[in-house]
C-alpha positions as CSV (number, residue, x, y, z in Angstrom):
1,M,-18.6,22.0,-222.0
2,K,-15.6,23.5,-220.3
3,V,-14.3,22.7,-216.9
4,V,-11.8,25.0,-215.1
5,R,-10.1,23.5,-212.1
6,R,-9.2,25.8,-209.2
7,G,-5.6,26.9,-209.4
8,E,-5.4,26.4,-213.2
9,Q,-5.5,30.2,-213.8
10,P,-2.7,32.3,-212.5
11,A,-3.5,35.0,-210.0
12,Q,-2.9,38.6,-211.1
13,R,-2.6,41.9,-209.4
14,G,-4.2,44.9,-211.0
15,T,-3.7,48.6,-211.1
16,T,-7.4,49.5,-210.5
17,F,-7.4,48.6,-206.8
18,T,-6.4,50.2,-203.5
19,G,-4.6,47.7,-201.2
20,E,-3.7,44.1,-201.7
21,V,-6.0,42.4,-204.2
22,T,-5.5,39.2,-206.3
23,L,-7.6,38.3,-209.3
24,E,-8.0,34.9,-210.9
25,R,-9.8,35.0,-214.3
26,L,-11.6,31.7,-214.1
27,L,-13.5,32.1,-217.4
28,E,-13.3,34.6,-220.2
29,A,-16.3,35.1,-222.4
30,Q,-16.6,32.3,-224.8
31,Q,-18.6,34.3,-227.3
32,P,-19.3,38.0,-227.9
33,G,-21.3,39.5,-225.0
34,G,-20.9,36.2,-223.1
35,V,-20.2,35.6,-219.4
36,S,-16.9,36.2,-217.7
37,V,-16.1,34.8,-214.2
38,A,-13.3,35.9,-211.8
39,R,-12.5,35.0,-208.2
40,V,-11.2,38.1,-206.4
41,T,-9.5,38.2,-203.0
42,F,-9.3,41.5,-201.1
43,R,-7.1,41.8,-198.0
44,D,-7.6,44.1,-195.0
45,G,-9.8,46.9,-196.4
46,A,-8.6,46.7,-200.0
47,R,-11.1,47.7,-202.6
48,T,-11.6,48.4,-206.3
49,H,-11.5,51.8,-207.8
50,W,-14.8,53.3,-209.0
51,H,-16.0,51.5,-212.2
52,T,-18.9,50.7,-214.4
53,H,-19.7,47.6,-216.5
54,P,-21.3,47.7,-220.0
55,G,-23.4,44.7,-219.0
56,E,-24.6,43.2,-215.8
57,Q,-22.4,42.2,-212.8
58,V,-23.2,39.7,-210.1
59,L,-21.0,39.3,-207.1
60,V,-21.3,36.2,-204.9
61,I,-19.6,36.7,-201.6
62,L,-17.7,33.5,-200.7
63,E,-15.6,34.4,-197.6
64,G,-15.1,37.2,-195.1
65,R,-16.8,40.6,-194.8
66,G,-16.9,43.2,-197.4
67,I,-18.4,46.5,-198.4
68,V,-20.1,47.4,-201.7
69,G,-20.9,51.0,-202.6
70,N,-22.4,53.2,-205.3
71,E,-22.9,56.9,-205.5
72,R,-25.8,56.8,-203.0
73,E,-24.9,54.1,-200.4
74,Q,-22.5,51.6,-198.9
75,V,-23.6,48.2,-197.7
76,E,-21.8,45.5,-195.7
77,V,-21.8,42.1,-197.2
78,Q,-20.9,38.6,-195.9
79,P,-20.7,35.0,-197.2
80,G,-23.8,33.9,-199.0
81,D,-24.8,37.4,-200.1
82,L,-25.3,38.3,-203.7
83,V,-24.9,41.8,-205.2
84,Y,-26.4,42.8,-208.5
85,T,-25.1,45.8,-210.4
86,S,-27.0,47.0,-213.4
87,P,-25.2,48.1,-216.7
88,G,-23.6,51.5,-216.3
89,E,-24.0,51.8,-212.5
90,K,-20.9,53.4,-211.0
91,H,-19.8,51.4,-208.0
92,W,-16.9,49.8,-206.1
93,H,-16.5,46.8,-203.8
94,G,-13.9,45.3,-201.4
95,A,-13.0,44.0,-197.9
96,A,-14.2,45.7,-194.7
97,P,-11.4,47.2,-192.7
98,G,-9.4,44.5,-190.9
99,Q,-11.1,41.8,-193.0
100,T,-10.4,39.6,-196.0
101,M,-13.2,39.2,-198.5
102,V,-13.4,36.8,-201.4
103,H,-16.1,37.0,-204.1
104,L,-16.9,35.6,-207.5
105,S,-17.5,38.3,-210.1
106,I,-19.8,37.3,-212.9
107,T,-20.1,39.8,-215.8
108,T,-21.6,40.0,-219.2
109,V,-20.9,42.1,-222.4
110,G,-17.3,43.2,-221.9
111,P,-14.7,44.7,-219.7
112,A,-15.3,47.4,-217.0
113,E,-14.6,51.1,-217.5
114,W,-12.3,52.3,-214.6
115,Y,-12.2,55.6,-212.8
116,G,-10.2,56.9,-209.9
117,P,-9.8,55.5,-206.4
118,V,-12.6,55.7,-203.8
119,E,-11.9,59.0,-202.0
120,Q,-14.2,58.5,-199.0
121,P,-13.2,55.9,-196.4
122,P,-15.5,52.9,-196.2
123,I,-18.0,52.6,-193.5
124,D,-16.8,51.4,-190.1
125,T,-17.9,47.8,-189.8
126,A,-16.1,46.9,-186.6
127,P,-18.1,44.8,-184.2
128,D,-19.9,46.7,-181.5
129,Q,-17.9,47.0,-178.2
130,Q,-19.8,45.3,-175.4
């Protein structure tokens, strides 16, 4: 058994993001092809670059509002939502404009393959004006 306490892992900033993003690698794979878990915080519209995973990825939205997208669609997500990405699916994810979003990223098999930044702006998720 392994227990990882919050704050034990240092937060990192990566080069595969647009905007302010911090990443805490909570658990590295303990065996080949095993599970990795990271807590990722996206601030004010920050997002990942396009990427794929060799295995599966599950995102569990913990806080805020975000957007996930692939080559066909963009979808708004909120706390309690779960996003599944199949192996090799090209996608991105991040905070909605003006929002902070925190998710757990759970992956299998190995590290992502990264591509360029998301060129199109994310969907407008501002609340309706009443």
